[in-house]
C-alpha positions as CSV (number, residue, x, y, z in Angstrom):
1,M,0.0,0.0,0.0
2,T,2.8,2.4,0.8
3,M,4.3,2.0,-2.7
4,I,0.9,2.5,-4.3
5,R,0.4,5.7,-2.3
6,T,3.8,7.1,-3.2
7,L,3.1,6.4,-6.9
8,W,-0.2,8.1,-6.6
9,N,1.3,11.2,-5.0
10,R,3.9,11.5,-7.6
11,M,1.3,11.3,-10.3
12,R,-0.5,14.2,-8.7
13,G,2.7,16.2,-8.4
14,R,2.7,16.2,-4.6
15,A,5.9,14.3,-4.0
16,K,9.2,16.1,-4.2
17,P,12.2,14.3,-5.7
18,A,15.2,13.9,-3.4
19,P,17.8,16.6,-3.9
20,R,20.7,15.7,-6.0
21,A,24.0,15.7,-4.2
22,L,26.5,18.2,-5.5
23,P,29.7,16.7,-6.8
24,A,32.8,17.1,-4.6
25,E,34.7,18.8,-7.5
26,P,33.3,21.5,-9.8
27,L,31.9,20.1,-13.0
28,E,34.2,20.4,-16.0
29,L,32.4,21.0,-19.2
30,S,34.0,19.5,-22.3
31,G,33.2,19.6,-25.9
32,P,34.5,20.5,-29.3
33,G,34.4,24.3,-28.6
34,P,36.3,26.4,-26.1
35,M,35.2,26.8,-22.5
36,L,33.0,29.8,-21.9
37,A,34.3,32.1,-19.1
38,L,33.4,35.5,-17.8
39,P,36.1,38.1,-18.7
40,P,38.1,39.5,-15.8
41,P,37.1,42.9,-14.6
42,K,38.9,45.8,-16.1
43,P,41.5,47.6,-13.9
44,T,39.7,50.7,-12.4
45,L,41.9,53.7,-12.1
46,A,41.7,57.4,-11.0
47,L,44.7,59.4,-12.3
48,A,46.5,62.1,-10.4
49,L,48.8,64.2,-12.6
50,Q,51.5,66.4,-11.2
51,G,52.5,69.8,-12.7
52,G,55.9,70.9,-13.9
53,G,55.6,73.1,-17.0
54,A,56.9,71.6,-20.2
55,H,57.9,68.5,-18.3
56,G,54.2,67.7,-18.5
57,A,55.0,66.2,-21.9
58,F,56.4,63.3,-19.9
59,T,52.9,62.8,-18.5
60,W,51.5,63.0,-22.0
61,G,53.7,60.0,-22.9
62,V,52.6,58.1,-19.7
63,L,48.9,58.7,-20.6
64,D,49.5,57.8,-24.2
65,R,50.9,54.4,-23.2
66,L,48.3,53.7,-20.4
67,L,45.4,54.4,-22.8
68,E,46.6,51.6,-25.0
69,E,45.5,49.3,-22.1
70,D,41.9,48.1,-21.6
71,I,41.4,50.2,-18.4
72,R,38.3,51.6,-16.8
73,L,39.0,55.3,-16.0
74,V,36.7,57.0,-13.5
75,G,38.5,60.3,-12.6
76,V,41.5,62.6,-13.1
77,S,43.0,65.4,-11.0
78,G,45.9,67.7,-11.8
79,A,47.8,70.9,-11.0
80,S,49.4,73.3,-13.4
81,A,50.5,71.4,-16.5
82,G,48.9,68.3,-14.9
83,A,45.6,70.2,-14.9
84,M,45.9,70.9,-18.6
85,N,46.8,67.3,-19.3
86,A,43.8,66.2,-17.2
87,A,41.4,68.6,-19.0
88,M,42.6,67.4,-22.4
89,L,42.2,63.7,-21.4
90,V,38.7,64.2,-20.1
91,Q,37.7,66.3,-23.1
92,G,39.1,63.7,-25.5
93,W,37.4,60.9,-23.6
94,A,34.1,62.6,-24.3
95,R,34.9,63.4,-27.9
96,G,35.8,59.7,-28.5
97,G,32.4,58.7,-27.2
98,G,31.4,55.3,-26.1
99,A,33.1,53.6,-29.0
100,A,36.6,55.0,-28.7
101,P,37.1,57.1,-25.5
102,R,40.8,56.1,-25.1
103,E,41.6,56.9,-28.7
104,G,39.8,60.2,-28.4
105,A,41.9,61.1,-25.3
106,R,45.2,60.2,-26.9
107,S,44.4,62.3,-30.0
108,E,43.4,65.3,-27.8
109,L,46.6,65.1,-25.8
110,A,48.8,64.8,-28.9
111,N,47.1,67.8,-30.5
112,F,47.5,69.9,-27.3
113,W,51.2,69.4,-27.0
114,E,51.8,69.9,-30.7
115,R,50.0,73.2,-30.4
116,V,51.9,74.2,-27.3
117,S,55.2,73.7,-29.2
118,A,54.0,75.7,-32.1
119,A,52.8,78.6,-29.8
120,G,56.2,78.7,-28.1
121,R,58.4,78.4,-31.1
122,L,59.6,82.0,-30.7
123,G,60.3,81.7,-26.9
124,P,63.7,82.8,-25.6
125,I,64.6,79.4,-24.0
126,R,65.8,77.0,-26.7
127,P,68.6,74.5,-27.0
128,N,71.3,75.2,-29.5
129,L,71.7,73.0,-32.6
130,T,74.5,70.8,-31.0
131,D,72.5,70.2,-27.8
132,R,69.4,69.3,-29.8
133,L,71.3,66.8,-32.0
134,L,73.0,65.3,-28.9
135,G,69.8,65.2,-26.9
136,R,71.2,67.5,-24.2
137,W,68.2,69.3,-22.7
138,N,69.6,71.2,-19.7
139,V,69.3,74.8,-20.8
140,D,70.0,76.6,-17.5
141,H,73.1,78.3,-19.0
142,T,71.8,79.5,-22.3
143,P,71.5,83.2,-23.1
144,G,67.7,83.0,-23.2
145,T,67.7,81.5,-19.8
146,H,69.8,84.3,-18.3
147,L,67.5,86.9,-19.8
148,V,64.4,85.2,-18.3
149,E,66.2,84.8,-14.9
150,W,67.1,88.5,-14.9
151,A,63.5,89.5,-15.8
152,R,62.1,87.2,-13.1
153,R,64.2,88.8,-10.4
154,W,63.9,92.5,-11.4
155,V,60.8,93.0,-13.4
156,S,57.3,92.5,-11.9
157,P,54.7,91.0,-14.3
158,Y,52.3,93.7,-12.9
159,R,54.4,96.3,-14.7
160,T,54.7,94.6,-18.0
161,Q,51.6,92.5,-18.6
162,S,47.9,93.3,-19.0
163,A,45.4,91.9,-16.5
164,D,44.4,88.9,-18.7
165,F,47.8,88.1,-20.2
166,H,49.0,84.5,-20.3
167,P,51.0,83.0,-23.1
168,L,48.6,80.0,-23.2
169,R,45.3,81.9,-23.0
170,G,44.8,82.1,-26.7
171,L,45.6,78.5,-27.3
172,L,43.4,77.2,-24.5
173,S,40.5,79.4,-25.6
174,E,40.7,77.6,-28.9
175,L,41.1,74.1,-27.5
176,V,39.1,73.9,-24.3
177,E,35.4,72.9,-24.7
178,P,33.7,73.0,-21.2
179,D,30.6,71.2,-22.5
180,L,32.6,68.2,-23.5
181,I,34.4,68.1,-20.1
182,R,31.0,68.2,-18.3
183,R,29.5,65.3,-20.3
184,S,32.5,63.0,-20.2
185,G,31.3,61.0,-17.3
186,L,34.7,61.4,-15.5
187,R,35.4,63.3,-12.4
188,L,37.9,66.1,-12.7
189,F,39.7,68.1,-10.0
190,V,42.0,71.1,-10.7
191,S,43.9,72.8,-7.9
192,A,44.8,76.5,-7.4
193,T,46.2,78.5,-4.5
194,T,44.1,81.4,-3.2
195,V,46.6,84.3,-2.9
196,R,45.1,86.3,-0.1
197,T,44.3,83.4,2.3
198,G,46.8,80.8,1.2
199,A,44.0,78.3,1.1
200,L,43.6,75.5,-1.4
201,R,40.9,75.9,-4.0
202,L,39.6,73.0,-6.0
203,F,37.6,73.3,-9.2
204,D,35.7,70.3,-10.5
205,E,34.3,69.2,-13.9
206,T,31.2,71.3,-13.5
207,E,33.1,74.6,-13.4
208,V,36.5,74.1,-15.2
209,E,37.1,76.5,-18.0
210,V,40.1,78.3,-19.4
211,D,40.6,80.7,-16.5
212,H,40.6,77.8,-14.0
213,L,43.4,76.0,-15.9
214,L,45.4,79.2,-16.2
215,A,45.0,79.8,-12.4
216,S,46.3,76.3,-11.7
217,A,49.4,77.1,-13.8
218,C,50.1,80.7,-12.6
219,L,53.7,81.0,-11.4
220,P,53.7,84.4,-9.6
221,S,57.2,85.4,-10.6
222,L,56.2,85.1,-14.3
223,F,52.5,86.0,-14.5
224,R,49.9,88.1,-12.9
225,A,47.5,86.3,-10.6
226,V,44.4,85.0,-12.3
227,R,41.2,86.5,-11.0
228,I,38.1,84.3,-10.8
229,D,34.9,85.6,-9.1
230,G,36.8,88.3,-7.3
231,Q,39.6,86.0,-6.0
232,D,43.2,86.0,-7.2
233,Y,44.8,82.6,-7.7
234,W,48.4,81.3,-8.1
235,D,49.7,77.9,-9.2
236,G,47.9,75.0,-7.5
237,G,51.1,73.0,-7.2
238,Y,52.0,74.9,-4.0
239,L,49.3,73.2,-2.1
240,A,48.1,70.1,-4.0
241,N,50.4,68.8,-6.7
242,P,48.2,67.0,-7.6
243,P,45.0,66.7,-5.5
244,L,44.6,63.1,-4.1
245,S,42.1,63.1,-1.3
246,P,39.2,64.6,-3.2
247,L,39.9,62.2,-6.1
248,A,39.9,59.2,-3.7
249,E,36.6,60.3,-2.1
250,A,34.9,61.0,-5.5
251,C,36.1,57.6,-6.9
252,P,35.5,55.0,-4.2
253,G,36.9,51.6,-4.9
254,A,39.3,52.9,-7.6
255,D,43.0,52.6,-7.4
256,L,44.9,55.9,-7.5
257,L,47.8,56.2,-9.9
258,V,50.0,59.2,-9.4
259,V,52.1,60.5,-12.3
260,A,55.0,62.5,-10.7
261,I,57.3,64.5,-13.0
262,N,59.4,66.3,-10.3
263,P,62.1,63.8,-9.3
264,F,62.0,62.7,-5.7
265,T,65.7,62.0,-5.5
266,C,69.0,63.4,-6.9
267,A,72.3,61.6,-7.5
268,T,74.5,64.2,-5.8
269,T,74.1,67.4,-3.8
270,P,74.1,70.3,-6.2
271,E,76.7,73.0,-5.6
272,D,76.2,75.6,-8.4
273,P,73.3,78.1,-8.2
274,A,71.4,76.7,-11.1
275,G,71.6,73.1,-9.7
276,I,70.5,74.3,-6.2
277,A,67.6,76.2,-7.7
278,A,66.5,73.2,-9.7
279,R,66.7,70.8,-6.7
280,L,64.9,73.3,-4.4
281,N,62.1,73.6,-7.0
282,Q,61.7,69.8,-7.1
283,I,61.6,69.5,-3.3
284,T,59.1,72.4,-3.0
285,F,56.6,71.0,-5.5
286,N,56.9,67.5,-4.2
287,A,56.2,68.4,-0.5
288,A,52.4,68.6,-0.7
289,L,52.3,65.4,-2.7
290,L,54.4,63.4,-0.3
291,Q,52.4,64.7,2.7
292,E,49.1,63.7,1.1
293,M,50.4,60.3,0.1
294,R,51.5,59.6,3.7
295,C,48.2,60.8,5.1
296,L,46.2,58.6,2.7
297,S,48.4,55.6,3.4
298,A,47.7,55.9,7.1
299,R,43.9,55.9,6.8
300,A,42.0,52.8,7.7
301,D,40.2,53.0,4.4
302,A,43.3,53.8,2.5
303,P,42.9,53.6,-1.3
304,R,45.4,51.5,-3.2
305,L,48.2,53.8,-4.4
306,H,50.5,53.5,-7.4
307,L,53.2,55.7,-8.8
308,I,54.9,56.4,-12.1
309,G,57.8,58.6,-11.4
310,A,60.3,60.5,-13.6
311,D,63.5,60.2,-11.5
312,E,65.4,58.1,-14.0
313,H,64.7,60.3,-16.9
314,L,64.4,63.9,-15.6
315,Q,67.0,64.1,-12.7
316,D,69.6,65.9,-14.8
317,L,67.2,68.5,-16.3
318,G,67.6,72.0,-15.1
319,L,64.8,74.3,-13.8
320,Y,64.4,76.3,-17.0
321,S,63.8,73.3,-19.2
322,K,60.3,73.5,-17.7
323,L,59.8,76.6,-19.9
324,M,61.2,75.1,-23.1
325,T,58.6,74.0,-25.7
326,D,61.0,72.8,-28.5
327,W,59.2,70.0,-30.3
328,S,62.2,67.7,-30.3
329,F,62.4,68.1,-26.5
330,L,58.7,67.5,-26.0
331,N,58.9,64.3,-28.1
332,W,61.9,63.1,-26.0
333,L,59.8,63.7,-22.9
334,R,56.8,61.9,-24.4
335,D,59.0,58.9,-25.3
336,A,60.5,58.8,-21.8
337,G,56.9,58.8,-20.4
338,R,55.8,56.0,-22.6
339,E,58.8,54.0,-21.5
340,A,58.2,54.6,-17.8
341,A,54.5,53.7,-18.2
342,G,55.3,50.6,-20.2
343,R,57.6,49.4,-17.4
344,W,54.9,50.1,-14.8
345,V,52.3,48.2,-16.8
346,A,54.5,45.2,-17.1
347,E,55.5,45.2,-13.4
348,N,52.5,46.6,-11.6
349,M,49.3,46.4,-13.6
350,R,48.5,43.1,-11.9
351,A,48.5,44.8,-8.5
352,V,45.6,47.1,-9.5
353,G,42.5,46.1,-7.5
354,V,44.7,44.0,-5.2
355,E,47.3,46.1,-3.4
356,S,49.4,49.3,-3.5
357,S,52.6,49.2,-5.4
358,V,54.2,52.5,-4.4
359,R,57.9,52.2,-3.8
360,T,59.9,55.4,-3.4
361,P,62.6,56.3,-0.8
362,A,60.8,59.7,-0.3
363,L,58.0,57.9,1.5
364,A,60.3,55.8,3.7
């Protein structure tokens, strides 16, 4: 009777079959075709780009190489030349659209630096023919450099420049498209220093325009302060070079990759005035970055930090090469940046999403 009742219940759909035991090992599907597998997640990065005048072409090379990788980019920050690189990257990302954002960004950056070189072709600081052929880019002792140094020490920009003068104003007015920046889908932070209070001012993607980029790159010994909404601003590199904390907060879960173009170390202690000035400039513009990296690393919710530095390539360059826009020099910087980024990709890309990979004696 029990067997008859069981059969009857099954026929009426009341009986539940006993659950099948799961195999001890995962099932391995085999067949004539390849196994189907979910693709690994893309590395998610937020980029922080340091400033340093024409040395920003090194960052151009870094970005050009990184954008060859299948990365997920969520935000960018920058100061001075880093701010301009950041703006061009974000703008090109939007111009490339959903189909080719990385190619759009690479094209925008290349066009920007080519136009910068063309705009500065009559500048006073240039290598002589021999130095250009031999790839010697330290121009601290050229006649043009001595002229600029004399003017910097004895002539105030407030006596020689109009209120809205900046050598890059015309170029940026032609290139910067705020509407593209706003609809890129990327976060953007640009730093500037408030002259009267000494406070850090951050501008984000909803407000960045030409004046904000010029404010972030305003060296007070060379240019008049940039006025925005009644406030005067100097170079953002004095206080956030580049901004890290706001980028980390705006891009939770992303790894922060810092591109630093001011060398952290030097081979020997400089003894001549030009060498001392160059090393002091490097230390000054790295101070805020190192402090912020230490603070972030000490947080309980510290983001994963990575660094592409320029110590190997830019240690021997003098201070005034930051004002040199010779196209051969900018291409040399770009190639050096691509090399540094390629090495970082090979050695550290696997750490993205897993752990920090920062290694520099300056943080010891």
